[in-house]
N, C-alpha and C positions, 0 to 999 in steps of 0.2 A: 504493500500499500504506499502510495506516495506520501512523504511526511507534510504535515499542514501547519501553518503559521497563522496565527491570529494577529491581526494589525489594528491598533487604536486608530480609527479613521475619522477623520473631520469632514471629509468632502472637499477639501481645498487641493491646491496644486501639488503640494509636498507629499501628502499621503496618498493622493491618487497615483502619482507616479511610482511611489513605493511598492504599490501592488505589484507591478511588472518588474520593477527594479529587483525586489526580493525574489520573485520567481526565477529570473534570469540568473541571480547570483548564487541561489541555493537549490534551485530545482523543485522547490516545495511549492504546493498550492496555498494561495493566501485566502483567508477569511476575513472580511473586513467587519470592524465592530464600532458602530457609532452610538454614542451616548448622549441624550439631551439632558443637560444640566442647566437649562434656562439660558444658553448662549444666544437665543435668537438665530435669525438668518434662515436658511432654507428648511423645508418640511423633511422630515426624516424618511419619508418614502422616496423623495427626489434624491437623497444622499444615498439611500439603499441602492437604488437603480443606476447611479452613477458608479459605485463601487463595482457593480456587476459588469457594467459596460467597460470599466477600465481593467477588467481581467480577474476579479475576485471570483472564486468558485461558489462562495456563500456570502450573505451579508446578514449580519446580526445588528438589529437596531432596538434600541431601548429608550423609552420615555421615562426618564429617572428624576424628573423635576421635583415631584413631591417627595420622592426617597431622599434627594440631595437635601432639600429644604428640612425635612423632619429629622434625618439621621446624621447630618453633617453640619449644616448651618446653625442648627439650634444647639447643639453641644458647643459649637464655637461661641455662640451668644451667651450661653450659661457661664462659660470660662471667661468671658469678656476678652476673647482672644485678640490681642494687637501686638504682633510681632515688632519688637524695638519700639514698643508704645505707639505704633502708627499703623502697621499694615494689618488689616482683618483677614489675614490668611486666606485670601480669595482663591488663588490657584491651589494652594496646598490641601485644601479640604475637598476639592473636587477630585484629585488624583485617586484617592482610596475608592470612591464609588465607582469611577471608570475602571479602575483595576478589578473590582468586584465583578463587574460585567465581562471585562476581557477574561477572566478566569472561568466565569460561568460558560463563555462561548467556547473556550478551549476545551472544556469538559464535555460540552454538547457535541462538538465536532471532532472530538478525538484529536486535537492539535498537541503538539510537543513542545512548541515554542510560541512566545508572545513578542510582538514587535511594537515599538513607540517610536515617535518622530523627534525625540529629544536630542539635543547636541551634547558635546562632552564636557561643556563647562557651565552647565545649568543646574538647578536643583532638581528638576522634574524627572532626570533620569534616575535619581536616586529615589524619589517617592515612588515612582512607578516600579522599579525593580525590587525594592525592599519590600513593598507592598504585594507584589506578586508572589515572591518566595515566602512571604509571611502567611499567605493563603494556600499557596500551592508549591511546596518546595521542589517538586519534581519538574516543574516547567523551567525551560531555558529562556533567555532573554536576549533580544537583539535591538539594535537601533540603526536603522538605514543611514541616516545622517552621520552618525558617529562610527559605525562599524563598517558600513559599505560605501563611504565617500560619496553619499548622494548630496551634491551642493544644490544651490538654487539655479546656478546656470545650467548644470548638468539636468536638473528637473525640468526646465523649460525645453532644453534641446530634446530630451527624450519624449516629453509630451507631444511636441510638434512633429517628431520623426514618426511616432506611433499613432499620431492623429486621435489623441485621446480627447473625450468630451469634457474639456476642463479649459477655462481661461488662463492665458499664460501672460504675465507681464513682468517686467523687471522693477516696475514703479511701486514698490510696496516699502516705504521708508520705516515702518514700524513693525516690531513683533507684538502681536496682541493676543491675549488670552483672556476669555470673558465667560461668565455665568451669571446666574440670577444674585448671587451675593456680591459681585463686583467685576471689575475690568482692570486688566494689567496691561501697561504699555511700556515697551522698552526699545532699545537700539535706535539706529538712525542718529540724528543730531542731538538726541537726548543724552547720548554717550559722552557728550561734552558737558560736564556738570555745571558749567557757567550758563549754559543755554537756557532760556525760559521757555516752558512748553508754549507752543502756538494754539491757536484755537482749534485746528483740525486734530489735535490729539484727542481732543474730548468727544464723548459720545452719549454717555449716560447723564451727563450734568450740563446745564445751561451756565452761562457767565454769571457769577455771583455778584459781579459789579453792577448788573442791571437786572436786579431781581423784580418778580412781580410782587403784589401785596402780600404782607405776611399770611402764613397758612398756620392756623392753630390745629393741632391734632392732639386727640386723647388715645393713648395706647394702654390696653389692658392686658395684665400678664396674670397667667395661673402657673404656679411651679416654675417661674423663670421664663415662661414661652409666651409669646403674644397671642392672644385668643380673640380680641377685639380691636377694632379701630373706629374711634367715634361712636362706639356702643354697637357696631355692626360686627357680628361674628366672622371671623377669618381664619383659614388655614395658615400654617406657617409660610407656605409658598405665596399666598395672596398678601400676606402682611409684607413680605419683602418687596413683591412686585408693586404694591400700593405706595410704599415708602420710596421705592426707587422712582417712581414716577413724580411724588409730590415734593419729596426732597431734592431730587435731581433738578426739578424746575427751579429750585432755589440755589442751585450750584454747591449743595452740600455734599461732602464726602470726596473732595478732590485732595490727594495725598501726593507728595513729591518727596522722595527720600533717597538717600545713599544707604543702601542696605548690606548688611553682612549675609552673604551667600554661604550655604553649607560647604560648598567647595573651596572656601578660603578666599574668594576675591570679594571685593566691594563693587556693587552694581547700582546704578541710578534707575530707580523705578518710579513710574507715575502710576497711580491708582486712581480709580472712581469707584466709590462704594456708598451711594447716598442712602439706600435702605439700610445697609449692615452698619454704618456709623451712627445712624439716627437710633436704631434699635439698641446697639451697644450702649449710648449715652443715655437711653431711657432705662435700660436694664441696670446699669452701674448706680443710677440714683435710685431705683426702687431697692436695690440691695443696700444702700446707705440707710434706708429707713427700716428694713427689715432683718437684716443680719446682725447677730451679737457682735460685740467689738472685737474680741479676740478671734472670733470665727472669721470676721471679715479680713482682719490682718492676715491670717494664715492663708486664706483663700486667695489673696493677691499673689502670694508666692506660688501657691499651686497652679493659679491660672497662667502665670509666667512661664512655669515649667512645662505645663500642658501645651501652651503655644509653640515652645521651642521644640518639643517633641514633635508635634503636627508639622511644624515648618520643615523640620529635619528627616520628614518621611517615616515617622515612627507611629502612624495611626493605629497599627495593630499590635503595637508592642506591649508587653505586659505591665510596664509602669503607666503607660498611657490609660490602660484600662482600669488600673487600680486609681489613678487620680479621676477618671470618669466616676468612680463610685463616690468619692469624697464630694466632688462638685455636685453630682446629682442630690447627694444629701443636703447640701447647702441650700438648695432651691425650694425645700419643703414649704417655707413660709414667704417665699417671694412672688407674693400675690398682691395686686392692686392696680391702681391707674396713675399713668405719668401724663401729664399735659405738657406739650412743648410748643413753641413757636419756631416755625421753620422760616428762616429769612435771610437772603443775602449771605448764603455760605454758612449759616450757623443754625444748629439745632439746640435751641435754649430751654431748659426745663423752667417751667413757670408754676407748676403745681404738682403735688403727689399726694395720694391718699392709699391707705392699705388698712383692711381690718385685721391683718396679721402683723402689722409693723410694731416696733418697739418704741417709737415716738410717743411720749406721754405728755400732753399739753400742760397738764397740771404740775408735772416735775419740771418742765422747761420754763413756764412762765415765770416772770418778775413781777407781775401784777396780782392783784387780789385772786385767791384761790390756790396760791402756791402751796403744794404738799411737801417740797423739799425742806427737810429738817437742816437748816444752815449751822445749827449748834454742833453737829457732828463734824464739820469741816476741820475744827482746829485739831482734833484728835487724829483724824485721818491724815492731815499733813505731818504732824508729829512721827506717826508710825511709818509713812510712806518715806519721809525723808531721813529716817533714823540711820540707815546704812551709809548714806552720803555724809551726814554729819559726823559719824564716827571716823570715817575715812579722812575728812577734812581736818578734824582735830588732830589726828595722828600726823598729817603732813605739817601742821603748824607746830606740833611738838618737836619735829625732826628738822625744822628749818626748811620745810619744802612747801610751804604755803604759797597760795596764789600771789603773785606779785602785782599789787594794785598801783604802783607807781607812787611817785613822791607827792608829797602835799602842793607843791609848786606846779606840778602838772595838772592838778585838779581845777 
């Protein structure tokens, strides 16, 4: 039986050419696997037929939009996942769900190898291959661009020579990856980190310098997940899509950073994530109302580590699964409503309410009705500062007290 290889297929030039390129280089039959994670563009059926027309022996297509939103975007939201405090792991969380379907297709069609279109200097090659071996250690992985020398010029020449049903052009200044959680743009003139992004870089967001009238939105959460917008029930996917539209119209969610890649280089990345950044801001504020202080402090550390693992391609790792359990437990009381004003590139929290929150008006108020017993404060301070007081007294006794300067300097 001829060997079979499953190729992660987008429907674009590079992966369309890769079908025949892989077959020519290996002699294997190629099965195209296309996964919809909310990236928009062409219909899955159009993509499926193109793959067959380009030489694939089978085409596996999957509408994974709800799966992606529920099982990948929502865990990222619960973790407040922002790599380097900025990037909402847009591409990093899409790779595991795509990988899952690649492995499904490989098992369905009896393939021995999985192929992806990544280069040898990016993060995604690691994310795909580590995820594949985590789910199916017996599968092999190849990358046509990295392993079979499939360059852009060669892809165009091959497509024209074989008369493949795909548009060929050298005018493509950016490398773009997008899904419902956001959009990533790199390469081209952006590689000079002094260059400001031009208007044609952006697609999910309008110019925040010329916003429409402010848009007030109320997002309702249950156990850390958005369940309604302005009182109207929504699925996770619908919440992201609606806030992509409304926050995007206000220019919210534009990110421009120099990022530390897993492979050891720094890379300039531009992102658009209007829905993701709005939801994370709302979720963070609701956690400030509902999480106990020490739990909240520790969760920030756990969230950062979770984000690093996911960015580094360790979605299926034992540690990430253990951290999932902790994060999920913290969401038990993350219920309530967050009101936000969306305007001019900013998602500003203007109100919060929760029946499971820890904010107590009678304890917080300085007005009539205050139930906080201020007489206990003196004793609390004495005990709280006792260790520091003893250490300071020792320093003074041994001549190592703090230098307060001379009286002339006062």
